[in-house]
C-alpha positions in Angstrom: 0.0 0.0 0.0 1.4 3.5 -0.9 0.2 7.0 -0.8 0.4 7.5 -4.6 -2.0 4.7 -5.6 -3.8 3.4 -2.5 -5.6 0.1 -2.7 -9.4 0.3 -2.6 -9.4 -1.1 1.0 -7.5 2.1 2.1 -10.3 4.3 1.0 -13.3 3.7 3.3 -16.2 5.6 2.0 -19.1 6.5 4.1 -20.7 3.2 5.0 -17.5 1.2 4.4 -17.1 -1.3 7.3 -13.5 -1.0 8.4 -10.3 -2.6 7.2 -9.6 -6.3 7.2 -6.6 -8.1 8.9 -3.7 -7.6 8.7 -4.2 -4.0 7.5 -6.3 -3.3 10.6 -3.6 -4.3 13.0 -0.9 -2.3 11.2 -3.1 0.8 11.0 -4.0 0.5 14.7 -0.3 0.2 15.6 0.2 3.7 14.0 -2.7 5.0 16.2 -1.3 3.4 19.4 2.3 4.7 18.8 1.2 8.3 17.9 -1.3 8.5 20.8 1.2 7.1 23.3 3.8 9.7 22.4 1.3 12.6 22.4 -0.2 11.7 25.8 3.1 10.7 27.4 4.8 14.0 26.5 2.1 15.9 28.5 3.6 14.6 31.7 7.0 13.2 31.0 9.0 16.4 31.7 7.3 17.0 35.1 10.0 15.1 37.0 12.8 16.9 35.2 11.5 20.5 35.8 13.8 21.2 38.7 16.9 20.1 36.7 15.7 22.0 33.6 15.2 25.2 35.6 18.7 24.9 37.2 20.5 24.1 34.0 18.7 26.9 32.0 18.9 29.5 34.9 15.1 29.8 35.3 12.8 30.0 38.2 10.1 27.5 39.1 7.3 29.7 37.9 9.0 30.1 34.5 9.9 26.4 34.2 6.3 25.4 34.6 5.7 26.8 31.1 7.6 23.9 29.7 4.5 21.9 30.7 1.9 24.6 30.1 3.1 25.4 26.5 2.6 21.8 25.4 -0.9 21.5 27.0 -2.0 24.9 25.7 -0.7 24.2 22.2 -2.7 20.9 22.1 -5.9 22.3 23.6 -6.3 25.4 21.4 -6.0 23.6 18.0 -7.9 20.3 18.7 -11.1 21.5 17.2 -9.7 23.4 14.2 -7.6 20.5 13.2 -10.5 18.1 13.7 -12.4 20.4 11.3 -9.5 20.2 8.8 -9.7 16.4 9.1 -13.4 16.5 8.2 -12.5 18.7 5.2 -9.2 17.3 3.9 -8.9 13.9 5.4 -8.0 12.5 8.9 -5.0 10.6 7.6 -3.4 13.8 6.3 -3.9 15.8 9.5 -2.6 12.8 11.6 0.6 12.5 9.6 1.3 16.2 9.4 0.8 16.4 13.2 3.1 13.4 13.8 5.8 15.0 11.6 5.6 18.4 13.4 5.7 16.6 16.8 8.8 14.7 15.8 10.6 17.8 14.4 9.7 19.9 17.4 11.2 17.1 19.6 14.5 17.8 17.9 14.1 21.5 18.8 13.3 20.7 22.4 16.3 18.3 22.6 18.7 21.0 21.3 17.2 24.0 23.2 19.8 26.1 24.9 17.5 28.5 26.7 14.2 28.2 28.6 12.1 30.1 26.1 13.6 28.2 23.2 12.5 25.1 25.0 9.0 26.5 25.7 8.6 27.4 22.0 9.6 23.9 20.9 7.2 22.5 23.4 4.4 24.7 22.1 5.1 23.3 18.6 5.1 19.8 20.0 1.7 20.5 21.4 0.4 21.7 18.0 1.7 18.4 16.5 0.0 16.5 19.3 -3.2 18.3 18.5 -3.0 16.9 15.0 -2.6 13.4 16.4 -5.3 13.6 19.1 -7.9 15.5 17.1 -8.5 12.7 14.5 -7.3 9.5 16.2 -10.8 8.4 17.2 -12.1 9.2 13.7 -9.4 7.0 12.2 -10.3 4.2 14.6 -13.9 4.4 13.3 -12.6 3.9 9.8 -10.2 1.1 10.8 -12.6 -1.1 12.7 -15.8 -2.7 11.4 -18.9 -1.5 13.2 -19.3 -4.8 15.0 -15.7 -4.5 16.5 -15.6 -0.7 17.0 -16.0 -1.1 20.8 -12.7 -3.0 20.9 -11.0 -0.3 19.0 -12.3 2.4 21.3 -11.2 0.2 24.3 -7.6 0.2 22.9 -7.7 3.9 22.4 -9.0 4.4 26.0 -6.4 2.0 27.4 -3.5 3.9 25.6 -4.7 7.3 26.9 -5.2 6.1 30.5 -1.9 4.2 30.8 0.2 6.9 29.0 -1.2 9.6 31.2 0.0 7.7 34.3 3.2 6.3 32.8 4.9 9.7 32.2 6.6 10.0 35.6 7.8 6.4 35.6 9.2 6.6 32.1 10.9 9.9 33.0 12.4 8.4 36.2 13.9 5.5 34.2 15.4 7.8 31.6 16.7 10.4 34.1 18.4 7.7 36.2 20.8 7.0 33.3 20.7 10.2 31.1 20.1 13.9 31.0 16.7 15.5 30.4 17.4 16.0 26.7 16.9 12.3 26.3 13.3 12.7 27.3 12.7 14.2 23.8 15.3 12.1 21.9 13.0 9.1 22.7 10.4 10.6 20.3 12.7 10.7 17.2 13.0 7.0 16.2 9.4 6.3 17.3 8.0 9.4 15.6 9.9 8.6 12.3 8.7 5.0 12.4 5.1 6.1 13.0 5.1 8.5 10.1 6.6 5.9 7.8 4.1 3.2 8.8 1.2 5.7 8.8 1.9 6.6 5.2 1.6 3.0 4.3 -1.3 1.8 6.4 -3.6 4.6 7.6 -6.9 4.6 5.7 -8.2 7.5 3.7 -11.7 9.0 4.1 -13.7 10.5 1.3 -14.5 14.1 2.3 -16.2 15.5 -0.8 -19.1 14.5 -3.0 -21.1 12.8 -0.2 -24.8 13.2 -0.9 -26.4 15.7 1.4 -23.1 16.8 3.0 -20.9 19.7 1.8 -17.4 20.2 3.0 -17.3 21.6 6.5 -17.1 25.4 6.7 -13.6 26.6 7.8 -13.2 30.2 8.8 -10.0 31.7 10.1 -12.0 34.1 12.3 -13.6 31.1 14.0 -10.2 29.5 14.4 -8.9 32.8 16.0 -11.9 32.9 18.3 -11.4 29.2 19.3 -7.7 29.7 20.0 -8.3 32.9 22.0 -11.1 31.4 24.0 -9.2 28.4 25.1 -6.0 30.4 25.7 -7.8 32.8 28.1 -9.4 29.9 29.9 -6.2 28.0 30.2 -4.1 30.9 31.4 -6.8 31.9 33.8 -6.8 28.4 35.2 -3.0 28.5 35.4 -3.1 31.8 37.3 -5.5 30.3 39.8 -3.5 27.1 40.1 0.0 28.5 40.5 -0.8 31.8 42.2 -4.2 31.0 43.7 -3.1 31.8 47.2 -2.2 35.4 46.3 -5.1 37.8 45.9 -3.5 39.5 42.9 -3.0 36.2 41.1 -6.5 35.0 41.9 -8.0 38.3 40.7 -6.2 38.1 37.4 -7.1 34.4 37.0 -10.8 35.0 37.5 -10.7 38.0 35.1 -9.1 35.9 32.4 -11.5 33.1 33.0 -14.5 35.5 32.7 -13.0 36.9 29.5 -12.6 33.4 28.1 -16.2 32.5 29.0 -17.6 35.7 27.6 -15.7 35.3 24.3 -16.9 31.7 24.3 -20.6 32.8 24.4 -20.1 35.1 21.4 -18.2 32.3 19.6 -20.9 29.7 20.2 -23.6 32.1 19.1 -21.7 32.7 15.9 -21.5 28.9 15.3 -25.1 28.1 16.3 -26.8 28.0 12.9 -24.0 26.5 10.8 -24.4 23.0 9.3 -20.9 21.9 10.2 -19.5 24.4 12.8 -15.9 24.4 14.0 -17.2 24.2 17.6 -19.6 21.3 17.1 -22.8 22.8 18.6 -24.7 20.6 16.0 -23.5 17.5 17.9 -24.1 19.1 21.3 -27.7 19.5 20.4 -28.0 15.7 20.5 -28.9 14.8 24.1 -26.8 11.6 24.0 -23.7 13.5 22.8 -24.1 16.3 25.3 -24.6 13.9 28.2 -21.6 11.9 27.1 -19.5 15.1 27.0 -20.7 16.1 30.4 -19.8 12.7 31.7 -16.3 12.9 30.2 -15.5 16.3 31.6 -16.7 15.3 35.1 -14.8 12.0 35.0 -11.5 13.6 34.0 -11.9 16.3 36.6 -12.3 13.6 39.2 -9.3 11.7 37.8 -7.0 14.8 37.9 -8.1 15.7 41.4 -7.0 12.2 42.5 -3.8 12.1 40.5 -2.5 15.4 41.9 -3.6 14.8 45.5 -2.5 11.1 45.9 1.3 11.8 45.9 0.8 14.3 48.8 -1.4 11.8 50.6 1.0 8.9 50.3 4.3 10.8 50.7 3.5 13.5 53.3 0.6 12.1 55.2 1.4 8.4 55.2 5.2 8.7 55.1 5.8 6.4 52.1 9.0 6.8 50.0 8.8 7.9 46.4 9.4 4.3 45.2 6.7 2.9 47.5 4.2 5.6 46.5 5.0 5.0 42.8 4.5 1.2 43.1 1.2 1.6 45.0 -0.2 4.1 42.5 0.8 1.7 39.7 -2.1 -0.6 40.8 -4.5 2.0 39.2 -3.2 1.8 35.6 -2.7 -2.0 36.0 -6.4 -2.3 36.7 -7.1 -0.2 33.6 -5.0 -2.6 31.5 -7.0 -5.6 32.7 -10.5 -4.1 32.6 -10.4 -1.9 29.4 -10.4 -4.9 27.0 -13.3 -6.5 29.0 -15.2 -3.2 28.7 -14.6 -3.2 25.0 -16.1 -6.6 24.6 -19.2 -5.6 26.6 -19.9 -2.7 24.3 -22.8 -3.7 22.1 -24.1 -6.3 24.6 -25.1 -3.7 27.2 -26.0 -0.1 26.9 -23.0 2.3 26.9 -24.8 4.5 29.4 -25.4 1.6 31.8 -21.7 0.5 31.6 -20.5 4.0 32.2 -22.8 4.5 35.1 -21.6 1.3 36.8 -18.0 2.3 36.1 -18.4 5.7 37.7 -20.1 4.2 40.7 -17.1 1.9 41.2 -14.7 4.8 40.6 -16.5 6.9 43.2 -16.4 4.1 45.8 -12.7 3.8 45.2 -12.1 7.5 45.6 -14.2 7.6 48.8 -12.2 4.7 50.2 -9.0 6.5 49.5 -10.4 9.7 51.2 -11.1 7.6 54.3 -7.8 5.7 54.2 -6.9 4.9 57.8 -3.7 5.9 59.4 -0.9 3.4 59.1 -2.7 1.6 56.3 -1.0 -1.5 55.0 0.0 -1.8 51.3 -3.0 -4.0 50.6 -5.4 -1.4 52.0 -4.1 1.1 49.5 -3.8 -1.3 46.5 -7.5 -2.5 46.5 -8.6 1.1 46.6 -6.4 1.9 43.6 -7.7 -1.1 41.8 -11.3 0.0 42.3 -10.5 3.4 40.9 -8.7 2.0 37.8 -11.3 -0.7 37.1 -14.2 1.8 37.4 -12.6 4.4 35.2 -11.8 1.7 32.5 -15.4 0.4 32.6 -16.6 4.0 32.0 -14.2 5.4 29.5 -14.4 3.0 26.5 -18.3 2.9 26.4 -18.4 6.7 26.8 -15.9 7.3 24.0 -17.8 4.8 21.9 -21.0 6.8 22.3 -19.3 10.1 21.6 -17.8 8.9 18.3 -20.8 6.8 17.0 -23.5 9.3 17.9 -22.0 11.7 15.4 -22.7 11.2 11.6 -19.7 9.7 9.8 -18.9 12.9 8.0 -18.6 14.6 11.5 -16.3 12.0 13.0 -13.5 14.5 13.1 -15.5 16.9 15.2 -16.5 14.1 17.6 -12.9 13.0 17.8 -11.7 16.5 18.6 -14.3 16.8 21.3 -12.9 13.7 23.0 -9.5 15.4 23.5 -11.2 18.7 24.4 -13.3 17.1 27.1 -10.2 15.3 28.6 -8.1 18.5 28.7 -10.9 20.6 30.0 -11.7 18.2 32.8 -8.1 17.9 33.7 -7.6 21.7 33.8 -10.8 22.0 35.9 -9.5 19.4 38.4 -6.1 21.2 38.7 -7.9 24.5 39.4 -10.2 22.9 42.0 -7.2 21.3 43.8 -5.3 24.6 43.8 -8.3 26.3 45.5 -8.4 23.5 48.1 -4.7 23.8 48.8 -5.0 27.6 49.1 -7.3 27.0 52.1 -5.8 23.7 53.5 -2.1 23.9 52.7 -0.6 22.0 55.6 -0.7 18.6 53.8 -1.9 16.9 57.0 -4.5 14.8 55.2 -7.4 17.1 55.4 -7.0 18.9 52.1 -6.2 15.6 50.4 -9.4 14.0 51.9 -11.5 16.9 50.7 -10.0 16.7 47.2 -10.8 13.0 47.0 -14.3 13.5 48.3 -14.9 16.2 45.7 -13.4 13.8 43.1 -16.0 11.2 44.2 -18.8 13.8 43.8 -17.5 14.6 40.3 -17.5 10.9 39.5 -21.1 10.6 40.8 -22.1 13.5 38.5 -20.4 11.7 35.6 -22.3 8.5 36.4 -25.6 10.3 36.6 -25.0 11.9 33.1 -24.0 8.5 31.8 -27.0 6.7 33.2 -29.4 9.3 31.8 -28.3 8.3 28.3 -30.0 4.8 28.7 -33.5 6.3 28.0 -32.3 9.2 25.9 -32.6 9.1 22.2 -29.8 10.3 20.0 
């Protein structure tokens, strides 16, 4: 298979029912590799920030932008690039994003100043947006309808495990090499992914489909989308990093208000379009809207737990870094086990029911962690982590399956972009909520951590309610 004269199987038209083996396995390998690199790089440098700040003569508040630049670059272009995928082809957007991500990794590896590194990381984020904006749409083309649940389960598994694997991978690399090697890792894997993707990723027909014109693409809408998410992200960062200071909090709330106000104008501008950049046409579907609400709430709960658990285990329960890392590993291991099972249950049971049960289990695990007794044994911590991981895995794959399949095939890119947008929005919200909690309870004596985990459980319950409401809601 080549890009010059692709075989008919590489051109799934609307109604085409996926690829056959072994093409399906090869194409899915491209998706797994690209998504792993994109999600892993959102957290892989966290552990190296003190060393980067010292080597590049920067303060901690400046060094945090090595992380923020990547996250913001990915967030602001997810929906525009998803729209480009609907218009020009998901395969093309994915491969251009993967190429930019790989080239930007070279720039990050060779950076000699902090702001050069921040610029390279922003470009990495733009490349990651190309990967994440259309990956679910490509999965929909790769898998037959009857097996799509398994494809979405693989997608969910990769996102969940890569999100938690960043610190562990970074620790392994930093134990034998400098921080530059965190980015060097992307070069061989990125080049291989681009090469294999050119051979194996399917095309999608984007023009000439009866009843559907090419999606409208306006640079004004792109500018509004970028500005809205930038204001919201920087406002959240102000509250998160400087939330304890009145000046920082005031600026944070001002930026958030400006972002929300601009968002209202932006959405009203999109409201009557047939294929809007911000997919309000999909959000009018109750099933899609409830699924998005579930996703934002679930990822908010997940981020609250991820950020508070290290404090709980290290400072409250006195565990070492190695012990805490091993205990937390029970969470992603449970995801690895349960996600494939969840994928096989899709189609047999209602997605909303599976998601509701998953969030109920997740909430129970979070409450059990919030009420973790003093001097808890390792087993007491592990079973609580397993509940959290198993519940989240049971929720995520069916929820993502609903988000993708409730959209018409010609709007798969928009639905795929909303998956990443929901994840990053929920994670940003969780970080802001935790910052507010620690602005009030900053002693790390267990009280703030318990409150954070109880709020995470409440957010999981909200996600479960939204998910269960879909069972009797028509698309």
